[in-house]
Every structure is written in structure tokens, then in C-alpha cells.
C-alpha positions as CSV (number, residue, x, y, z in Angstrom):
1,Q,0.1,0.0,0.0
2,V,1.2,3.5,-0.8
3,Q,0.1,6.4,1.2
4,L,0.3,10.2,-0.4
5,V,0.2,13.3,1.8
6,E,-0.3,16.6,-0.1
7,S,0.6,20.0,1.3
8,G,0.9,23.5,0.6
9,G,-2.5,24.8,-0.9
10,G,-4.4,28.0,0.4
11,L,-5.2,31.4,-0.7
12,V,-3.3,33.4,-2.8
13,Q,-3.6,36.6,-5.2
14,P,-3.8,36.3,-8.9
15,G,0.0,36.4,-10.2
16,G,1.1,35.0,-6.9
17,S,2.8,31.8,-6.2
18,L,2.4,28.4,-4.5
19,R,4.3,25.3,-3.9
20,L,2.6,22.0,-3.6
21,S,4.4,18.8,-1.7
22,C,3.3,15.5,-1.8
23,A,5.0,13.1,0.3
24,A,4.9,9.3,-0.6
25,S,5.1,6.6,2.2
26,G,4.4,2.8,2.5
27,S,5.0,-0.3,0.3
28,I,6.7,1.4,-2.4
29,F,9.2,-0.9,-4.4
30,S,9.3,1.3,-7.8
31,F,8.0,4.5,-9.1
32,N,6.7,4.6,-12.8
33,A,5.6,8.2,-12.6
34,M,4.4,10.8,-10.2
35,G,2.1,13.9,-10.9
36,W,-0.8,16.1,-10.1
37,Y,-4.4,16.7,-11.2
38,R,-6.9,19.3,-10.3
39,Q,-10.7,19.3,-9.9
40,A,-12.5,22.5,-10.0
41,P,-16.0,23.2,-8.8
42,G,-18.4,22.1,-11.6
43,K,-15.6,20.6,-13.4
44,Q,-14.0,17.0,-14.0
45,R,-10.8,16.2,-12.8
46,E,-8.4,17.7,-14.9
47,W,-4.7,16.3,-15.7
48,V,-1.8,19.0,-15.0
49,A,1.4,17.6,-14.7
50,T,3.5,14.3,-14.5
51,I,7.1,13.6,-13.9
52,A,8.3,10.4,-15.4
53,S,10.9,7.9,-13.7
54,G,13.6,8.8,-16.1
55,G,12.7,12.9,-15.4
56,N,10.6,13.8,-18.6
57,V,7.9,16.2,-17.3
58,M,4.9,16.9,-19.1
59,Y,2.4,19.6,-18.7
60,V,-1.3,20.3,-19.9
61,S,-1.0,23.3,-22.1
62,S,-2.8,25.8,-19.8
63,V,-0.1,25.8,-17.1
64,K,2.8,25.3,-19.4
65,G,5.8,28.2,-18.3
66,R,3.9,28.7,-15.3
67,F,4.1,25.3,-13.0
68,T,7.0,23.6,-12.3
69,I,7.0,19.8,-11.4
70,S,10.1,18.2,-10.0
71,R,10.9,15.4,-7.3
72,D,13.2,14.5,-4.6
73,N,13.8,11.0,-4.5
74,D,15.5,10.4,-1.2
75,K,12.1,12.0,0.4
76,N,9.7,10.2,-2.0
77,T,8.3,13.5,-2.3
78,V,6.8,15.2,-5.6
79,Y,6.5,19.1,-5.7
80,L,4.5,21.4,-8.1
81,Q,5.6,25.2,-8.0
82,M,2.9,27.1,-9.3
83,N,3.8,30.6,-10.2
84,S,1.5,33.5,-12.4
85,L,-1.6,31.9,-10.5
86,K,-4.5,32.7,-12.3
87,A,-8.4,32.5,-10.8
88,E,-8.9,29.4,-13.2
89,D,-6.3,27.6,-11.3
90,S,-8.4,27.4,-8.3
91,A,-9.1,23.9,-7.4
92,V,-8.3,20.8,-5.4
93,Y,-5.0,19.6,-6.2
94,Y,-4.4,15.9,-6.2
95,C,-1.0,13.9,-5.8
96,N,-0.9,10.6,-8.3
97,V,1.8,8.0,-8.3
98,V,2.0,5.1,-10.5
99,S,3.5,2.3,-8.7
100,Q,4.0,-1.6,-9.5
101,G,1.2,-1.0,-12.2
102,R,-1.3,0.6,-9.3
103,W,-2.5,4.3,-9.2
104,Y,-2.4,6.0,-5.9
105,W,-4.1,9.1,-4.9
106,G,-3.7,11.9,-2.1
107,Q,-6.3,13.3,-0.2
108,G,-6.2,16.8,-2.2
109,T,-5.1,20.3,-0.8
110,Q,-7.2,23.4,-1.9
111,V,-5.6,26.0,-3.9
112,T,-7.4,29.3,-4.5
113,V,-6.8,32.3,-6.4
114,S,-8.6,35.4,-5.4
115,S,-8.1,38.9,-4.5
């Protein structure tokens, strides 16, 4: 079993920044990928970013140039640095880990972009 705990969400003004963290623990033997999804009220869950085991990163078009996904392998932690935040970035952000063919999710952390 794998447990994921997100942190770093909160209220930020438009144009501001937040750094989300996701710490993974449990019975982890290998990581295929780690990433982030988000879900805003009234909308479907949306994929945001992924970092693969080889280090390749991918982003949804709407966040390219503003968000950066990274990881600390020693801490089994993935991060999402979010800059130039917009109101439309407001959502609950969920951490995702793919390990040994199984998908795991965190509890979510709220990000609210508002003045």
C-alpha cells in the first residue's frame, strides 16, 4: 500500500505563487511516474503535470511556463511550483503516483486564487 499526503495549498492572490508538496510512503518498490491532477467546482478532474521515472516532465497546455513539477527521490516527494497563478487555477489539487501498475491518490489540497 502507498500513502500520499499533499500540502502547501491555500489562498493566494492572482499572479502569486504556491508550492505544493506530496510525500509518498508505504510499500513502494518502484515509481513509474508521479504527477498532479486538479478538480475545480463543477468541472471534471483535469490532469496537470507528470514527472516520469526517467525525469521527463509533461504539462497540460494551460500551465506550461507557469508550473514546474519536480521530485526529491530521497524523500519520495513530488512538488508542484505554481507561479503566475490565475483564478482559473483554483481547484483541489491531487497528487498521483503510479507504482507497480497501480494508481494511488492523495487526499487533495485546496488552492484558491482570489483577490
